C-alpha positions in Angstrom: -12.4 16.5 49.8 -13.2 13.1 48.9 -16.7 12.3 47.2 -18.1 9.0 47.9 -21.1 8.1 45.6 -23.6 5.3 45.8 -26.6 4.7 43.3 -29.4 2.8 44.3 -32.0 2.5 41.8 -33.0 6.3 41.2 -31.7 7.3 44.6 -28.0 8.9 44.8 -26.2 9.0 48.0 -23.1 11.5 48.0 -21.0 11.2 51.0 -18.5 14.0 51.3 -15.3 14.1 53.5 -13.1 17.2 54.3 -13.8 20.5 53.0 -16.3 22.0 50.6 -14.9 25.2 49.6 -13.7 27.4 46.8 -10.9 24.9 45.6 -13.4 21.5 46.0 -16.8 23.2 45.0 -15.9 22.6 41.0 -15.4 19.2 41.7 -18.5 18.3 43.5 -20.4 20.6 40.7 -19.0 18.4 37.9 -19.9 15.1 39.8 -23.4 16.2 40.4 -24.1 17.5 36.7 -22.9 14.0 35.6 -24.8 12.0 38.3 -28.3 13.9 38.6 -29.8 13.1 35.1 -32.2 10.1 35.9 -31.9 10.5 39.7 -35.2 11.1 41.7 -33.7 11.2 45.3 -30.5 12.6 46.1 -28.9 12.4 49.7 -26.1 14.3 50.8 -24.6 12.9 53.8 -22.2 15.4 55.5 -21.3 13.0 58.5 -17.4 13.5 57.3 -17.7 17.3 56.1 -15.8 19.6 58.3 -16.1 22.8 56.5 -18.6 24.3 53.9 -17.8 27.9 52.3 -20.1 29.9 50.2 -18.9 28.2 47.0 -20.0 25.1 48.5 -23.5 26.6 49.2 -23.7 27.7 45.8 -23.3 24.2 44.6 -26.0 22.9 47.1 -28.4 25.5 46.0 -28.0 24.5 42.2 -28.3 20.7 43.1 -31.6 21.7 45.2 -33.0 23.4 42.0 -32.3 20.5 39.9 -33.7 18.1 42.3 -36.9 20.1 42.7 -37.8 19.6 39.2 -36.9 15.9 39.0 -37.6 14.4 42.5 -36.0 15.5 46.1 -32.9 16.1 48.0 -32.0 15.9 51.5 -28.8 16.5 53.6 -28.2 14.1 56.5 -25.4 14.0 59.5 -24.5 17.9 59.1 -22.5 18.6 62.0 -22.9 21.8 64.4 -20.5 23.9 62.5 -22.3 23.2 59.1 -25.5 23.7 60.7 -24.7 27.1 62.0 -23.6 28.1 58.4 -27.0 26.9 57.4 -28.8 28.9 59.9 -26.9 32.0 59.3 -27.3 32.1 55.8 -30.8 31.0 55.7 -30.2 27.9 54.1 -32.0 25.9 56.8 -35.3 27.2 55.2 -34.3 26.2 51.7 -32.9 22.8 52.2 -34.3 19.7 53.7 -31.9 18.8 56.6 -32.4 15.6 58.7 
């Protein structure tokens, strides 16, 4: 998985490419823990994300909890398969997805 970050003031965009699974979720978790202090808007761009596992969902939930306290978080460009995972798991009701 590739993680591309772009900070614009206090808005952070994180674009993921590849698979967010048990192997790569810890890497994303570490990146977010380092990047979220001082961030008021987190945008997760899933345009090039092919797959997300339960480990990836856990990282998203953790980021959502952090961002609820300090600003907002949204997911953009999620493909059909990832949207299906969000629907089946109920994450569609927890996350802001555009």
